[in-house]
DRENPA-773567 format. One line per 10 residues: number of its first residue (from 1); their letters; for each residue x, y, z of C-alpha. Coordinates in steps of 0.25 Angstrom, whole numbers, always signed. Layout:
residues N
NUM> A> X,Y,Z | ...
This chain:
residues 392
1> MFERKYFSRV> -22,+129,-12 | -34,+120,-9 | -41,+125,-22 | -29,+122,-31 | -28,+108,-25 | -43,+106,-27 | -43,+111,-42 | -30,+103,-45 | -37,+91,-40 | -50,+94,-48
11> AALAAVAGLA> -41,+96,-60 | -34,+83,-58 | -47,+75,-57 | -53,+82,-69 | -41,+79,-77 | -42,+64,-73 | -57,+64,-75 | -55,+69,-89 | -45,+59,-93 | -55,+50,-100
21> ALAPAKAEDT> -60,+61,-109 | -47,+68,-112 | -37,+56,-113 | -34,+49,-126 | -37,+34,-126 | -27,+25,-118 | -18,+15,-125 | -27,+3,-125 | -15,-7,-123 | -9,+0,-111
31> VKVGLILPMT> -13,+1,-96 | -6,+11,-88 | -4,+10,-73 | +0,+23,-66 | +8,+20,-53 | +9,+31,-43 | +19,+27,-32 | +28,+33,-22 | +42,+30,-29 | +49,+40,-21
41> GGQASTGKQI> +47,+45,-7 | +44,+38,+6 | +35,+28,-1 | +44,+25,-12 | +46,+10,-8 | +30,+9,-10 | +31,+14,-24 | +43,+5,-28 | +37,-7,-22 | +24,-5,-30
51> ENAIRLYMQQ> +31,-2,-43 | +40,-14,-42 | +29,-23,-40 | +21,-18,-51 | +33,-19,-61 | +35,-33,-55 | +21,-38,-58 | +22,-32,-72 | +35,-40,-74 | +28,-52,-70
61> KGDTVAGKKI> +15,-51,-76 | +18,-43,-89 | +14,-29,-92 | +2,-32,-100 | -12,-36,-95 | -25,-38,-102 | -18,-34,-115 | -14,-20,-109 | +1,-16,-106 | +2,-11,-92
71> EIILKDDAAI> +10,+2,-91 | +15,+7,-77 | +17,+22,-75 | +23,+25,-62 | +23,+39,-55 | +29,+42,-41 | +21,+50,-32 | +30,+49,-20 | +17,+46,-11 | +13,+60,-13
81> PDKTKTAAQE> -2,+62,-16 | -1,+74,-24 | +9,+67,-33 | +0,+55,-33 | -11,+63,-38 | -3,+69,-49 | +3,+56,-53 | -11,+50,-54 | -16,+61,-63 | -4,+60,-72
91> LIVNDKVNFI> -6,+45,-74 | -21,+46,-76 | -21,+58,-85 | -8,+58,-92 | -4,+43,-92 | -18,+38,-93 | -16,+26,-84 | -26,+16,-81 | -22,+13,-67 | -15,+21,-56
101> GGFGVTPAAL> -9,+13,-45 | +1,+13,-33 | -1,+24,-23 | +9,+22,-12 | +2,+30,-1 | -13,+33,+2 | -13,+48,-1 | -7,+44,-15 | -19,+34,-18 | -29,+44,-13
111> AAAPLATQAK> -23,+55,-22 | -25,+47,-34 | -39,+42,-31 | -48,+53,-37 | -39,+52,-49 | -42,+37,-51 | -57,+40,-49 | -58,+51,-59 | -50,+43,-69 | -57,+30,-66
121> IPEVVMAAGT> -44,+22,-66 | -40,+12,-55 | -30,+17,-44 | -23,+4,-38 | -17,+7,-25 | -5,-1,-22 | +0,+5,-9 | -9,+15,-1 | -16,+8,+10 | -27,+17,+16
131> SIITERSPYI> -41,+11,+16 | -48,+23,+10 | -40,+23,-3 | -49,+14,-11 | -61,+22,-7 | -56,+34,-14 | -58,+30,-28 | -66,+18,-34 | -54,+16,-43 | -44,+13,-32
141> VRTSFTLAQS> -40,-2,-30 | -29,-6,-19 | -19,-17,-19 | -11,-13,-7 | -17,-13,+7 | -24,-5,+17 | -19,-1,+30 | -32,-6,+37 | -29,-20,+32 | -16,-22,+39
151> STIIGDWAVK> -18,-12,+51 | -30,-19,+56 | -24,-32,+56 | -11,-28,+63 | -20,-21,+74 | -27,-34,+77 | -14,-42,+76 | -7,-33,+86 | -17,-33,+97 | -19,-48,+96
161> NGIKKVATLT> -4,-50,+97 | +0,-43,+110 | +2,-29,+105 | -6,-20,+115 | +0,-6,+113 | +4,+0,+100 | +9,+13,+95 | +6,+17,+81 | +14,+24,+70 | +7,+27,+57
171> SDYAPGNDAL> +10,+36,+45 | +1,+48,+45 | -8,+46,+33 | -20,+38,+29 | -14,+24,+29 | -7,+27,+42 | -20,+31,+48 | -27,+18,+42 | -16,+10,+48 | -17,+16,+62
181> NFFKEHFTAG> -32,+17,+63 | -35,+2,+59 | -23,-3,+68 | -28,+5,+80 | -43,+1,+78 | -39,-14,+78 | -28,-13,+88 | -36,-6,+98 | -48,-14,+96 | -40,-26,+100
191> GGEVVEEVKT> -36,-19,+113 | -23,-13,+108 | -18,+1,+112 | -12,+12,+104 | -2,+19,+113 | +5,+29,+103 | +0,+34,+89 | +9,+41,+79 | +7,+46,+65 | +19,+49,+56
201> PLANPDFAPF> +21,+57,+44 | +19,+50,+31 | +31,+56,+24 | +45,+54,+30 | +42,+50,+44 | +52,+50,+55 | +46,+39,+64 | +57,+41,+75 | +50,+51,+85 | +37,+43,+83
211> LQRMKDAKPD> +44,+30,+86 | +49,+36,+99 | +35,+39,+104 | +31,+25,+100 | +42,+19,+109 | +38,+28,+120 | +24,+23,+120 | +29,+8,+122 | +19,+1,+113 | +20,-14,+110
221> AIFVFVPAGQ> +20,-10,+95 | +20,+1,+85 | +10,+0,+74 | +16,+7,+62 | +11,+11,+48 | +20,+18,+39 | +19,+17,+24 | +28,+8,+16 | +42,+13,+15 | +42,+20,+29
231> GGNFMKQYAE> +43,+7,+37 | +58,+6,+36 | +60,+20,+42 | +50,+17,+53 | +57,+4,+57 | +71,+10,+57 | +66,+21,+67 | +58,+11,+75 | +71,+3,+77 | +79,+16,+80
241> RGLDKAGIKV> +70,+20,+91 | +71,+6,+97 | +56,+2,+96 | +60,-12,+92 | +69,-13,+104 | +58,-8,+113 | +49,-20,+108 | +39,-11,+101 | +34,-19,+89 | +30,-13,+75
251> IGPGDVTDDD> +16,-18,+69 | +8,-12,+58 | +4,-14,+44 | +15,-19,+35 | +20,-6,+29 | +30,-4,+40 | +37,-17,+36 | +36,-16,+21 | +44,-27,+14 | +51,-17,+5
261> LLNNMGDAVL> +58,-11,+17 | +57,-21,+28 | +71,-28,+26 | +78,-15,+29 | +71,-12,+42 | +80,-20,+51 | +77,-29,+63 | +69,-19,+70 | +57,-23,+61 | +57,-37,+65
271> GTVTAHIYSA> +44,-42,+72 | +36,-30,+66 | +22,-36,+63 | +13,-30,+52 | +0,-33,+45 | +2,-32,+30 | -2,-37,+16 | +11,-42,+11 | +25,-47,+15 | +36,-51,+6
281> AHPSPMNKDF> +37,-63,+15 | +22,-67,+11 | +24,-82,+9 | +16,-84,-4 | +22,-90,-16 | +17,-78,-24 | +24,-68,-14 | +37,-75,-14 | +37,-74,-30 | +33,-59,-29
291> VAAYKKAFGT> +44,-56,-19 | +55,-64,-27 | +51,-56,-40 | +50,-43,-33 | +64,-45,-26 | +70,-49,-39 | +64,-37,-47 | +67,-26,-37 | +77,-32,-26 | +68,-30,-14
301> RPGFMAVSGY> +56,-37,-8 | +42,-32,-11 | +33,-26,+0 | +18,-24,+1 | +18,-12,-8 | +25,-21,-19 | +14,-31,-18 | +3,-20,-18 | +9,-15,-31 | +10,-29,-37
311> DGIHLIYEAL> -5,-32,-34 | -8,-18,-39 | -3,-21,-53 | -9,-35,-52 | -23,-29,-50 | -21,-19,-62 | -18,-31,-71 | -29,-40,-66 | -39,-28,-68 | -35,-26,-82
321> KKTNGDTDGT> -36,-41,-84 | -50,-41,-79 | -54,-29,-88 | -47,-35,-100 | -38,-23,-101 | -50,-13,-99 | -44,+0,-92 | -57,+6,-88 | -54,+10,-73 | -67,+6,-68
331> KLVEAMKGQK> -66,-8,-74 | -52,-10,-69 | -56,-6,-54 | -68,-16,-55 | -58,-27,-61 | -49,-24,-48 | -61,-26,-38 | -61,-40,-33 | -47,-45,-39 | -41,-56,-31
341> WESPRGPISI> -27,-61,-32 | -15,-67,-25 | -4,-57,-22 | +10,-59,-16 | +3,-54,-3 | -8,-64,-4 | -22,-64,-9 | -28,-51,-12 | -40,-45,-18 | -47,-32,-22
351> DPETRDIIQN> -59,-29,-13 | -70,-26,-24 | -78,-17,-14 | -66,-8,-10 | -55,-11,-20 | -46,-13,-9 | -37,-25,-7 | -40,-37,+1 | -28,-45,+6 | -21,-53,+17
361> VYIRKVEKVD> -15,-45,+28 | -3,-52,+35 | +3,-50,+49 | +18,-50,+47 | +31,-50,+56 | +44,-45,+52 | +54,-56,+52 | +68,-60,+46 | +67,-70,+35 | +80,-74,+29
371> GELYNVEFAT> +87,-62,+35 | +76,-52,+29 | +65,-45,+36 | +51,-49,+31 | +36,-47,+36 | +33,-62,+39 | +18,-64,+39 | +12,-72,+50 | -3,-70,+49 | -13,-67,+38
381> FEAVKDLGKT> -26,-59,+37 | -33,-63,+24 | -41,-55,+15 | -41,-42,+22 | -49,-31,+17 | -47,-16,+19 | -52,-15,+33 | -52,+0,+32 | -64,-1,+22 | -72,-12,+29
391> KK> -73,-4,+42 | -80,+8,+34
């Protein structure tokens, strides 16, 4: 079995590597963007938000840039890495795309990395949040976030705001490990204590038995990381097990209170404090316009995945402007490095050294605003780099 997998991988890479020699010339007037997103399965809300935001951006800005028409080709990988790899190969070899983008979870982004390298085309990561991702290919650029950016900050905040004992519940894969490790490092360095530590399956987790362990440990708070889309189920079971009534707070990076699902979580989520890169309640004029346009187009508020997709397609447009429509992958990545702009989330830029995003991180508390639940920002940490890399 190992040999079959090895040789199929080699064959896939060889097919991509031979693309330049074997493929006919691309149409000069079209730039193809291959989107690989989880449109079904547990991370479907991630895929839908990113696709919606990209289509909204193109409605607002037009589908032509630097004299080239932008064509989006969407493939659903259901956040399954084998499907991601197949989709990336098909997009590169058969559809002859100039970019691949999306990637709802870290294993998906990593599965596509060697193909982006072999084909020498940019891989724009619009969701996955593990620090190592951009190190896996010189063609990867990220417009989402890293767990290190937010988990370090919530760790520092918690210990400075009277939270002494914490139980942790994190999804058992790379981003969950990043969230846990960076939180623990900062929380314990400030004198905090982790009294219980639980890792849950990524696929279809049942949080109830773990939450009972958390309740029995009697912490001041639970630090939670679950991927976007699972927060609603977590909060439902948190309330059913009576942890809110027991006075056990929820803290963490902002995935658990994604705006896309927050309004359906019920009053048990009130008071949850998270550190994150975006809230639909962010008070800037640009964000108010973005939220209004998104709601009008899709009937729901945007979450942080939507803004990451919005900025992802913006980066693609700006790179093409800078190269005057030249679709050479190396030139496009160089054009992306150092880009700066105002996003609905606030000021952001692409670190020219790491190709990762630099952005504000906000401390937010779930409150009711005009009868709806929102992550209301009350503190800002400006221009945060990926701390997972700065420590290496």
